C-alpha positions in Angstrom: 45.8 -23.6 131.6 49.5 -23.3 131.6 51.6 -24.5 134.4 55.1 -24.5 135.2 56.6 -26.3 137.2 60.5 -26.4 138.8 61.4 -29.6 140.8 64.5 -31.9 140.9 62.9 -35.6 141.8 61.1 -37.3 138.6 58.4 -39.0 140.7 57.1 -35.6 141.9 57.4 -34.6 138.5 55.3 -37.7 137.1 52.8 -36.6 139.7 52.1 -33.5 138.8 52.5 -34.6 135.5 49.7 -37.5 135.4 47.6 -34.9 137.4 47.5 -32.0 134.6 46.7 -34.8 132.1 43.6 -35.3 134.7 42.7 -31.8 134.0 43.9 -30.9 130.1 46.1 -28.6 131.3 49.5 -27.3 129.6 52.6 -28.3 131.9 56.3 -27.0 131.3 59.1 -28.5 133.9 62.1 -27.0 135.2 64.2 -29.5 136.8 66.8 -26.2 138.9 66.3 -23.1 139.6 68.2 -21.1 137.2 67.1 -23.1 134.3 64.0 -21.8 135.6 64.6 -18.1 135.9 66.6 -18.0 132.2 63.4 -19.5 130.8 60.5 -18.3 132.4 59.0 -14.6 130.5 56.0 -12.6 131.6 52.9 -14.7 130.0 54.7 -18.5 130.2 52.2 -19.5 131.8 48.9 -19.1 134.6 50.0 -20.6 137.2 54.5 -22.0 138.6 55.0 -24.8 141.4 57.8 -24.6 142.7 59.6 -26.8 145.1 62.0 -25.5 147.1 64.6 -27.1 148.4 67.0 -28.4 144.8 69.9 -29.6 146.9 72.4 -27.1 145.3 71.6 -23.7 143.9 69.6 -21.8 143.7 66.5 -22.0 146.5 62.9 -21.9 145.6 62.7 -19.1 147.2 65.1 -17.1 146.1 63.7 -18.0 142.8 60.3 -17.1 143.6 61.9 -13.2 144.5 63.8 -13.6 140.9 60.8 -14.0 139.3 58.8 -11.2 141.5 61.8 -8.8 141.4 61.6 -9.1 137.3 57.9 -8.4 137.7 56.6 -11.9 136.9 53.0 -11.6 138.5 51.7 -15.2 137.4 51.1 -16.8 141.0 52.8 -18.9 142.5 52.6 -22.4 145.1 55.4 -22.8 147.0 55.8 -26.6 147.2 58.0 -28.5 150.0 59.1 -31.5 152.4 59.3 -28.9 155.0 56.1 -28.9 157.4 57.6 -26.4 159.9 55.4 -22.5 160.3 58.9 -20.8 159.4 58.6 -21.6 156.0 55.2 -21.0 155.4 56.4 -17.8 156.7 59.2 -17.4 153.9 57.8 -18.7 151.1 54.8 -15.7 151.3 58.2 -13.0 152.1 59.9 -14.0 149.0 56.1 -13.5 146.9 54.4 -17.2 147.0 50.7 -16.7 146.6 50.2 -20.3 149.0 52.1 -22.8 151.0 52.3 -27.2 150.1 53.6 -29.5 151.9 54.4 -33.4 150.4 53.0 -35.0 149.6 51.1 -33.9 148.1 47.8 -36.2 147.3 46.0 -36.0 143.7 42.6 -35.0 144.9 44.1 -31.8 147.2 46.5 -31.0 144.3 43.2 -31.3 141.7 41.5 -29.1 144.1 44.8 -26.2 144.4 44.2 -26.3 140.3 41.0 -25.5 139.8 41.2 -22.4 142.6 43.5 -20.8 140.1 42.0 -21.7 136.9 38.3 -19.8 138.4 40.3 -17.3 139.3 
């Protein structure tokens, strides 16, 4: 499976890289939403994982809305440290298919990827 991950934290990137290697998937990473928006095209991936808060610039929710407006229809998973009901609702309204709270543990991430791999 081809996965795109938009994340600014090197530790989180390393975790997802490790999990992706376990599943023999291909991973492309971007460290900011703006770069991802400039580069992601329809058909580039089977799944997108995106952080919500990048500190500065466009948020992951704004990125999701912009990708959806451009016709990107692959599943998008919002990942954030904010464990608040509002964020889950906002992610869904932005066009996310699922919402995951950090820290993400490896078995749960593997299960999540398997869910989209078999879809």
